[in-house]
N, C-alpha and C positions, 0 to 999 in steps of 0.2 A: 504493500500499497502506502500512496508518498505521502509526505507530512499531515497534512492535513487527515488523514487519518480515515480519509472517505473508502467508500471502498470502489473501486476501480474494471467498468462494467466495459466492454468490447462484442457486442451483435454480432452474431456470424446470420445474417438474412435479414438485415435491412432493408427496405425497398421506400422510396419514396414517393410510390404507387398507393399505400396501402399494407392489406395485408397484417398479419398475426402480430407482427414485431412491434408496428408502430402500432396499432390499435388497441393496444393491451402491453405488451411493456414497457413503449417510451412512456407512457402516462403512468404509468405503475408506480418504475423508476424514480419517476419522477413529483411521485409522490409520495416516498418514501426517505425519510432522512437515513444520512449513510453512504450514499449510491450516489455515484459521476459514472456517469452517459459516457465512455471515456473515448470508444472505438465502434468500426464496425467493416466490419466485408459484406459483397455482394457480386453477384452472379457474373460481374463485370466492371470495370472502372470506370464507366460510364453511369452505370446505375450506382455504383460506391459515392460518387464525386454527385450526383442527384439527392443521395440518399443524407451524404451527409451535407448539403448544403440543407437541407429540407427541417433536416431536425435538428442542428445545428452541433454537431459529431465533430469535436477539431480532426482525427482519426480516421482517415480513410486509407483502409491497405485492402493492398490487393489477393491474399488466399486468406484462406481459415486459420494457416502455420504462421505467419507474419502474424496477426493477428495476435492469436496465443503466444507468441515468442519476445511478442511487444511487454520492456518493464511497466507501465503506465498500467495494465490489465491482468488486475486480477479476477477476474470472474468473468470466466467464456460465456455468452447464451447462446444453444442452440437452437434456431426458430424456424427453418427447411422443413421444405418435404421430406414422411419420416424414411424414404430409398437412398437420402445422399447424408441423415443423423451418422451411419458409419465413418467414413471418408472425416467429417467434419469435428466428431466429437476425437476423436483420437488423436488429431494433433495437444490440443490443448490438455489431454490426459498425459502425454509423449511430452508438453512441456512443463510439468506438473503443475498447472494449472486450476481451481477452484471452475465443474463446467456443471452447470444447470442446462437441461437440452430440456425439448416439448417430448412429451409422452405422445406417441410410443416410443420408446426411447431405440427401439429397431422395428423390420423389418419381420423378424421372428425372433421366437427364439433361442435359438440357436446364438443368435449374432450381438442379441441382448446379453446372455450368459459371456459371449469374448470381449463387451466390453465394460462387466460389469469386475469380469480378471482384470485387465488392463488398469484398471480405476484404484487397485489397489494401492494403500496411502494417499488418496485423493479423496476430496470431498466431492462427492456430488449428488446434484438435485435431481427431482424429475420435476415434473410441469405439471402433477397433479394434485392444480388450484383447490379444488374441492375440499380437501383434507384443511387449509385456513382458512375458509368461506365461516364469518361469523355468523351466521345461519346452523352452517352443519357442525361447528361449538357447540354452539349454541342445543341443541339436539342432543347431541352426545351427552353432556351435561344435565340437563334435562332427564333424559333418562335415568341417567347413572344416579341423579341422583333419590328418582320413584317414583316417577309423575307414574308413567304404566305402570306400576306394581313390576312381577315378570313378565319382561317382551314371549309374548309366545308364539308372532311369527309379524312378516315382514312381505310385504307385496309393491313390486314400484312396475309403472308402465311407461313406458314414454316411446317418442317420436323422434328419427336420429335427422330428420332437415334433409340433411342427404340423403342417397342412398335409395333414392326414388322412381320417381320416372321418366325425371328428364335429371340429365345433370349441364354443367357451364362445363366452358372451357376448360378455365384454370383449375376445375377439380376433378377433371375426365378422370384424373389418377384413382381417383378412390376408388372408384370400380373396378378396377381391376384388384383381383388378391393378393395377388403378389408383389405390389407393394406394399402395404403393409397396415393399412392407411383403411380400414375396410367400417363397419355398423360394429360387428365384435370386438375388433380392438381397439375405437377413438368411444363412439359411443358408452356403450356397454363395457370397457374400459375404465373410463371416469367416471360410472356410476356406481357401479362396485367396488372401485375402491371407495368410493364417498359411502356405501351404504354399509362398510367394513369397518368404517371411522365411524362411526354411529355405532354401529349394536356388536362387534367383534365380529374377530377371524371366520372363514370359511372353513368346518371340518371336512364335509363332502358335499360335491358337486355332483350333477348331471344336466346336459342341456342337448339340444339341437340347432341345429342353423340351417335356414334354405334359402333358394335363392328364386325370390317367384313371378322374378321380374327377368327373365335373362337378355330378354332385350329394350335398354332405353333408348331415346333421345333428347339430340339436341336441347335444349330450352329454347332458344332464340332461331336455330337452321329445322331442327326437326331430324338431323345426322342420327340415322339409327347407330348403336354400339352396344357391343356385347359387356353383361355387368357381370362377372365370377366373383365378388363380393355378397358376404348371405347381404339381404333385406331382410332378413326375419331374425331374430334370435331368444328361445327362451328356458329360460334355466332354471334348475331349483335346487338347494341349498342346503345344509343344514349347517348352525354358525356354531360356536364354541358354546354356545348359553342352553347350546339345546334350542332355538329357535326355529322355524320353516324359513328358509324365503323365496320368493318367487319372483319370478326376475321375467321382461318380456318388452325388445326393443326393436319395432321397424322402422322402419327406411321411408323416410318420403314424411310426409308429413298427417293429421289424421283435422277431418270436423269438426270431432268430437272432443277428444286427450290429446293434448301431445305430451305430455308430466301427469302422473301423480305415482305418488308414495304414500301409505299407507302403511304404519305400524300399532299393529295390536299388541295390548297388554290385559294381563289378569285384574288393572283398574285406572284402565285409560285405553284412548284410543290419539294417536295424534294421524294429522293426514299435510301434506304437504305436497304443494302444485306452481305451479310455474309456463305462462303460454307457449312459450318454446320447449322444444325437447331439448336441447342443450342448455340445461339448468344450470350446472357447472358454472358457467359464463354470463348469469340471468340472475336476477332475482327471486326469490322465490315467497309464495304467502305460510305459513305456519298457521295452523286451527289441532287445538285438544279440545278437550274433556276429559274427566279422569272423576274418579268417587263420585258422589251422587247427580255429577249434573248430567244434565241429558243432552243436553245439543253443544253441537263443536263451536266454541269461538279462537279468534284471529290473537295469536299467540305473538304480537312484534319481539324481533330479537334486540333485548336490551342492547341499548347506549355501551358499557362496557365491551360488547363484543368486538367493536368499531374500533380499531385500529388505524386506519390510515382513510384515507376518502372518503369523510363522511356525507352520507346522504345520496351514494355515487352507486352502489347495490346491482342497478339497472346494466350500468357496463363491463363489458368486457376484462376494461384493468380490476376492476373491485377486488375480484378471490385473488387474483396475479398482485398484486399490490399486499394484498393480505403476506401472501407467499415468500415473497419479498423481505417484509418484515418480522417473520418466520426463520429468514433464511439468514437474516442479518443479524436476530439473534446468536440462531448456533454458530455465525461463523466469530462472532465476541465471546461467545463466553462455552463455547467448546460442545454445543449440546446438539443432540441431531430429532428436532425436531421433522422439520422436511425429511420426508423419504429420500434416499439416495438410490442410487442405483442396482442395487442387490433387493430394494423393496419395487423396484422398476421387476426386475425379469423373477422375482417370484409373480405377482402377476402375471406377464406374459404367459408363463408355466398353465398357469390358471385358466386362463381365456384362451391357451394351444390342449386343454381338456377339452374345453367345450366341443373344441372345433372336432 
């Protein structure tokens, strides 16, 4: 770190024309004390220069290797498409730099295992930001404090947004299962990880996947394409508490319910809803009832859970900013609240078992 003790961040994959890094990571970093966005690398020198000017980033480097080796960069953040994670995470590990990779860690379990093995001795973090979300933390504590009594079961149903009847040019890679950015790995992975953060780990799981729309069409041109990614994921699990979990994630969007998560206990019930299916990127509404109560009532997340970006829960940067706040504390205090590559690999293994 430089003399001001800020954590110097370099982003691999920052664009001047939008994208996840620009829409979530940049505002998140600027909303959390203790970080400085110092460097970036992009797909070409031209796009890197444009991104540097657009976001006010002083160091624009030609390659991920140069970025990882720069002395002003303490934390390398990899926000590119999943198939490129391997080649762009490795230079950071080889340079001994801390690295935050977006989820999924890699296109498959084997490559995730290889990255985890290469990361020994290096602090790593994985972008499963729902674990840091104020709403998820509140749910965990509410249940741990006995709001539901003993948890009996939980049911989650959600829409993936993508993987429906149409695709966009920039997201066409999602429909090819070989790229590792599927309905199973992304929406199901984020949702299952959040579920276990609230209710405890899985001890037994079984599931099914299906591709019900093998042919999909470009949203503008109508051009047909083959989809090999599943557009239906259904699983049943037993949690370490003995509670039964049922999760169904489907491609596209529904005219009815795009996200509903119900948790039922011996003394109460909770229902979590969100308008879009990608709920870990958006605000959720929590309603509950317990004891003698017969009607669900909204349970706002207490203000003490909101560490950064107050009032901005509907923005993609909100939960990412809370992840960065947790990671800053981990770095300064030597703790491990934010999961790293080993956790990501275990989630890859769980999802591969479903597949």
